[in-house]
N, C-alpha and C positions, 0 to 999 in steps of 0.2 A: 457480490453475492456472498456475504460473510455470515458466519455462525459463531456465537461466542465460544471462546476456547473452553474445551472440556465438554461442550455439547455437540460439536460439529460431527464427530464420527457417530455418536449415538443417534443424532438427528438424521443423518444420512441413512443409517440402517432403518430407522423408523419410517422414513419417507419411502424407501424402497419397498418396505412391507406394505405400506398404504397403497402405493401404486400397483403392486402385484395383486392386492385384494381387489382393487378397482378393475384390473384387467380381467379378473375371473367373474365379474358381474356385480359385485357389491360396489357401493359408491359412498363418497362422503358428501355431505351437504355443504352449502355455502357457509353456514354458521360453524360447522366443524372445522373447515379450513381457516376461518377467521379466528377461531379459538386457538388453533395451532400456531397461527402467526403472532398472536398475543404472547405466547410463551417463548417462541424462538425468533421473533422479529419478522418484518415484512420480506426478508430475503427468502423465506419459505416459498413464496410464490415464484420467485425466479428459479430457485433450485428445482421445484416441482415441474415447472414448465420446461426447463432444460432437460430433466429426466424423461419427460414425455415426448418432446419434439426436437431437442437439441437446438432450440431457438434461444438466444440470449437476449432477454429483455430486462430493463430496470424494474425494481420491485413494484412501483406503482402501475406501470403498464402491464407487467406480468400478472398482477392481482386482477386487473380488469379482465384480462384475457382468460385467466384460469377460472374465475367465477362465471364468466360467460360460457366457457366450455362445460362447466358443471351443469348449468341451466340447460345447455344444448343436449347434454347427455340425458337428462330427465325427459326432455321433449322427444328424443329418439326412442327412449324406452317406451314412452306412452304411445307413440305413433306405430311402433313395430310390435308392441305387446310382448316384448321379450327383453332380457337383460342386454345392455349395450355397454361395453367397457369404456373406461375413460380414455384409453388410447384410441379406440375407434372414434369416439366423439371428438377427440383432439384432431385427428386426421381430417374428419369431415368438416370440422369448424374452419381449419386453416386452408382447406381447399375450396369450400363453397360459401361459407358465411363471411369469413374475413380472409380472403385469399392471400396467403403468405408463403405457401408451399405449392410448387407447380408439379413436381415429379417425385413424390415420396417413394421409398423402396422399403420392403419388408426385410429386416435383418434380425437374427437371433441375438438377444441382448448380450449373451456371453461372448459372441464373436465381436460385437460392437465394442464391448468393454476392453477386449484384448487389443483391438486396433487403436482405440483411444489411449490406452495405457502406453502403447508403443510410441504414439505421437508425442507424449510428454516425457519420455525417457531418453537419456543419452545412450546410444547403442554400446559404446565402449565401456563406460563405467557403471551403467545402470542407475545413475543419479537422475534427478529431474533435470530437464533441459531449460534453455532460455525461454522457450514458449511457456512453460509452466511458471517460470519466474515472473514473466510479464503479466500473469494472472494473479499470482499469489500476493505480490506487493500491493496492488490496488485493493485486494481483499483486506489486508491488514490495515491499510489506510482507512477503509470504510469501518472496520472494527473500532478504530480509535474514535471516529466521528460519532459512532453510536454508543460505545461503551467506555470510552476514555482509556482504552488499553494501548499504551505506547508500545513500540517495538523497535528492534535494532536490526541493522544490516551489516554483515561482514562481507568484505570483498577480499579474496585471497589470490595471491599470485605466487607460483613456485619460483624459487630463486635459481637463476642460472640453468633453467631447464633446457635451453638450446644447447648449452655446453654438454649437458648430460646426453642429449640425443646425438650430438656430433661424436661423442666419445664412445657410446655404447650401441647406437643404432635406434631406429624408431620402434622396433619391436620391443626392445628393453624400455623405451620411453612409454609405450602403451602399458607395459606391466607396471611401471612406476605410477602412471595415472590411475590404474585400477587399485593399486595399493593405497594411494592417497584417498581415493573415494571411500575405501573401506575404513580408513582411519577417521575420516571426517564423520562418517555415519556412527562409528563407535564412540567418538568424542562428543558429538552433538547430542542434544536431548531428544527424547522420543518425538516431541511435537515440533521440532525445528525442521525447516525445509532446506535441504542441502542440494545445491544446483551446480552442474557444470556449466559455467557461464560462457566458456569458449576457450579452446586451446588448453593452456595450462592455468587458466583462471577459473576460480570457483566463487560461489556466493552462498551465504547462509542467511536465511530469514529467521530471526529469533523473536517469536511472538511474546508479548507481555514481558519484555526484557528491557531494563534500563541500562545505562552505559556501564556501570560497575559490573552488573551481572554479565553483560555482553563481553566485557574485557576478560572476565574469569573464563568464559567459554573459549574465547579466542586464545588465551594463553594455554589452556589445556590442549587445544588443537596444535598450537605451535610446538609445544614440548613433545607431544606424542609423535609428530612428524620428525622432529629432530632426532628422536631416539630410534626411529625405525630404520632398518637397513633393507634396501631393495635387493632382492635375490632374483636373478634371471638365468635360466639354464645352469643352475647350480653355482653361479658366481655371485659373490657378495659385491654389489656395485656401490655400496655406501649409502649415505643418507641424502635426502633432498629437503632443504628447509623451505619455509614459506614466510612471506610478508603479508600482513593483514591490516586492512583499513576498516575503521568502525565508524558508523554514523547512526544517529537515533532520530526516529520520527516521533513528534513533529519538531523537536528542538532544532535539528540541523537542516530541515527542508520541509516544505509544505506540499510537495508533489513528488511523484515517483522519479522523474528525471533529475530533480534536484537532490533527492536522497541518494541516488546512484552516484551522482557527481560528487557529493560530499564524501561518500565512502571511498570513491575512487581517488579523490584528493588526499584523503588520509592514507590510502594505499601508496600513492606516489611518495609521500613522506617516508613511509615505512621502507620503500624500496631503496631509499638513500642509504639506509643502514643494513637492511635485509635481516631476515630471521627475527622479526620483532612485530609488535602490535602498536599501531598508532590510531589515536582517536581524532576525529575531525575537529579542528580548532580554527578559529578565525579571530581577526581583530574585533569584529563585532560578535556579540553573544549569539545573535540569530541572523540567518539569511533573510534579506529583505526582498520583497516582490512589488513590482508595479501593479497598480490597480487598473483594470481595463476601463473603468469609468471612475471619476472622483466620487468618494464616499462622504456624504454629509456628516459633519462632526460638530457636536455641541460642546462648547468649552465654557466652564464656569470658573472665572478667575477669582482671586482674593477680593473680598468685598462684594461677592455675589454678582459681579459684572459678567454679562453674557457676551460671548464672542462666537460668531459663526465661522466655520472653516470647512475646507474640503480635504480629506485625506487623499494623498497622491500615491504613496507607497507604504508598505506595512510589513511587519514581522511579528513574531510572538513577543518581542521585547520593546517595540516602539513603532513610530510612524513619522512620516513627513507630511505636512499639510500646508495649504495656502490659506492666508488670512489677511484681512484688511488692516490689521493693526499689529504692531510688534508686542512682544512680551519679554521682560528681562530674563536673561539666562538664570537657571536654578529656581525659577518660579514654580511652586507646587500648585497644581490646579486639578480640577475634576473634569473628566471628559466622558462623553457617552457616545458609543458607537451603536447604531440601531438600524434595523430593517423592519419598519412598521408592517409591511406586507406579510412578513413571516412571524411577527410578534417577537422579534429578537431584540433585546436591549441589554447592552453590556456597559455598565458604569465602571469607570476605572479612575484611579489616582495617577496622575502623570507629572512629569517634571520637564521643564523646558531645557533642552541641551544645546540648541543651535538656533540662531536667528539670522536670516539673510534677506536682503531686500532685492526684489526682482526688478527688471527694467520697466514693468508696467506699474511700478510704485506699490505693488502688493508685497506681502512678506511671506517667506517660507520658514516654517518653524519645524524643528526637529524635536519630537517629544519621546521620552522614554517612559515605559510603564512596566509593571511586573504583574504577571498572571500568577496569583498565589495558589490557585487550585486547578486540578484537571478539568473541573466543570467550566471554569473560565476559558481554558484553552479550547474546550469543545464548543463553547458558545462562539468564540472568535472564529473557529474553523467553519461553523455553520453560517455565521454572518458573511464570511468571505467566499462561500461556495458560489462558484460561477462569476466571481468578481475579480479574480486574479489574472494578470498577465503572467503566465508561469515562467517567463524568462527572468532569472534573477538579475539584479542590478550589478553590472560589472564594476570593477575598481577603476580608479582613474589611471590614465596612461602612466607607465613607468612602475606600476605596482606589480606584485608577483601574480602568478596564475590563479590564485584563489579568488573567491567571490566575497562581496560584503554581505 
């Protein structure tokens, strides 16, 4: 349920006003909802339905439900010969027309918002918590799929925090965590999402941010923490430094678990030196993923010879495929990945990097390609939607703990 950056808060306010007006008797027509979705995206329906019922449905299903509720509202108004709010129509619809709610309760919206705010906040620091993080990252991933807006993730871990607690006590440690939270909020940008990930570990989601910009933010945070002195009960307890790992979506991963893992691997490297920022790096330029089912691949070789193949695993920088015939290494060819059912066709230039013969006499080719534009990355992500086995391919035995 994502809204383009810069529109999210304005849209949320506009949506609340629309729902409030509907609650007092006025209503929006189906065409008005559809016009709103054209401006802000189909997530409008998911956001609106969540605001009305706290049911979380994907945009397409939410659209069908919301428009059905609007029609049901008009039917109730006509049958009762009086105004019926959209909230009342929603309750009746999900209890009697499409039963999804068995025992609804009436709660003042202000009280509900207070309870929900507490559910997404860490009690000690006031930062967003892990539950909020688990919702925010998928939203940013969806924003890339729709608008091509890449984002970065910082994973932060306080250095030698156990020693600090052992030396000064857990109450002083709590004060230090509150100080860290304040510095993170002051150093991060207004639209960044600062999270207490757990214990002395924090995370920051940086929307619309490439690796260079993310490193700038990370260094600003690291320097601010190194300068800060923790004061507890009038005593100066010194500074606490932080190690920071950085990863970028979709370059460093194609799913949430992979992105967290990449940032965590970068953090692991940073912890070896401490008080530093490390960016995720690997022998390969991009993390590869197995395909849940082979993806048909059309290959045009030099001389216009056609070769049929099936892609077996893939990344933003290449793929492995099975084919009936070998091709010389360094051969430059044209490939096309496609999904005719969704009218997605992605033609690319590729180069043969590896050729292996399998036991069944078929050949496995390693092809590299370069996605020159964000639009091509978005096309590939759309093409792979639902086709990835999201467990990354591990390294061979004896290699280090990173991933290919």
